[in-house]
C-alpha positions, 0 to 999 in steps of 0.5 A: 472511423470508417475502418473502426465501424467495419471492424465492429461489423465483422464482430460475431457479437457487437453489442458486448464490445459496444457496452464495454467500449466506454470503459476502455475509452475512459481507461485509456484516456485517464490512465494509459495516456497520462502514464505515457505522458509522464514517461515523455516528460521525464526526458524534458526540462518541463517546468509547470506552465512552461515549454518542454525541451528534450534533455535526454537522461539528465533528469535520471542522472540527477536522481542518482546524485539527489540525496533527498530522493535516495533518502526517500527511496530508503524511507519508502522501503523501510515503511513498506517492510514496517507496515505490510508484514506486521499488518498482515500478521496482526490482521491474520491473528485477529481474524483467527480469534474471530473465526474461533468465536473468541471475539466474533461479534458485530461490535468487535468487527466494527471496532476493528474495521472502523480505522480503515474507513476513516479519512487518512487526513482525520486519522493523521490529525488524531495521531498528531494529538496522540504524539504530542510531546507534552500532552499526547497519550503516547507519552502519558502511556510511557510515563505510566510504564516508567519510561521517558517521554519521546519527541515522536515526530520531532526526532529523526530516530522516531518520526518514521517509526511513529508513522509506521505505527499509525499506518499499521493501526489503520490497516489492520482492520482491512486485513482482518476482514479479508483474512476472516473471509478467507478463513470462513471459506475453508471447509470444516471437514479439513479441520475435522480430519486434522482433529481426528488425526490429533493435530494441535493448533500450530500443526493445523495452522501451518499445514492446512490453514496457511496453504489454503489461505495462499490466494488471500495472502497473495492478494493482501501482499500485492495490494499492501505493497502497492499501497505502501509505495504510494504513502503520502498523506500521513507524511505530508500532514504529520511531518512534512517529510521531516525532520531532516528528510527522515520521513520523506517518501518517493511520492512526497518527493514527486509532490515537492518537485512537481507542485512546490518547485514546479519542476515537472520534468524531474518529478516525472522522472521520479514517478517513472522510477516509482512505477518501475519499482512497483511493477517489478515488485508486483511481477516478482510476487506474481512469479512466486505465486504462480509456482505455489501449489493449488488446492482443491477446495471442493 
């Protein structure tokens, strides 16, 4: 403590460091410390309320043979691809319509953004009713279109797709708002010059709007990928990971092993794998983004 005080006294402006110190103390205690503890527990046979005994890489070797975990890894990847990119594309297209004043009203923005602010638990319960095989609106729509009813959440073929559709519906509004802010930040002079040069809509979108929307797209991509790897609530509520592990995800497996089977050591190993995947994906995105061109918006 005495060394810390001496270090603080040598600082040129001590007040600023003192003001931000509570944040770093909370951050280290509630985030950094648990991460290190999870890594340590992944090398033990720690059972909840039990002792920690070092077992080396046994948990990680077990992961490679765990069919449920490998299935959850594949499901998480499919969910990520099926939600992140459609959500970004649809959100961008709707933002363009709003930016062009085609549907640019306060009511339309509110309607589009409302699903994002709703609780995932509430949304999941609503979509459970929509997907009801007998009375759900999804099957009523299929019947009206001449199709046959589906067991949306009860069939391994459609269960994950059903969750993806619901997640895209919930996330489009957030993507729309962020994209709309990015579009409104593009100087009108850029598009006016393109109009004078005779550029059509697709040429302006591809050569002007998309490059200038790079930082916005990158932000949505990174946050979307991180969020998709952490999917849990809708899976736990709507399907419980079933049927036949068709919808189980990595976070769902961590939850089952940690808080249902109380095998915290094994759950910690699964968490470490998830953290590493998210970290690698994020670093790749940053690497790709750092090589992209920068544009002067001034």
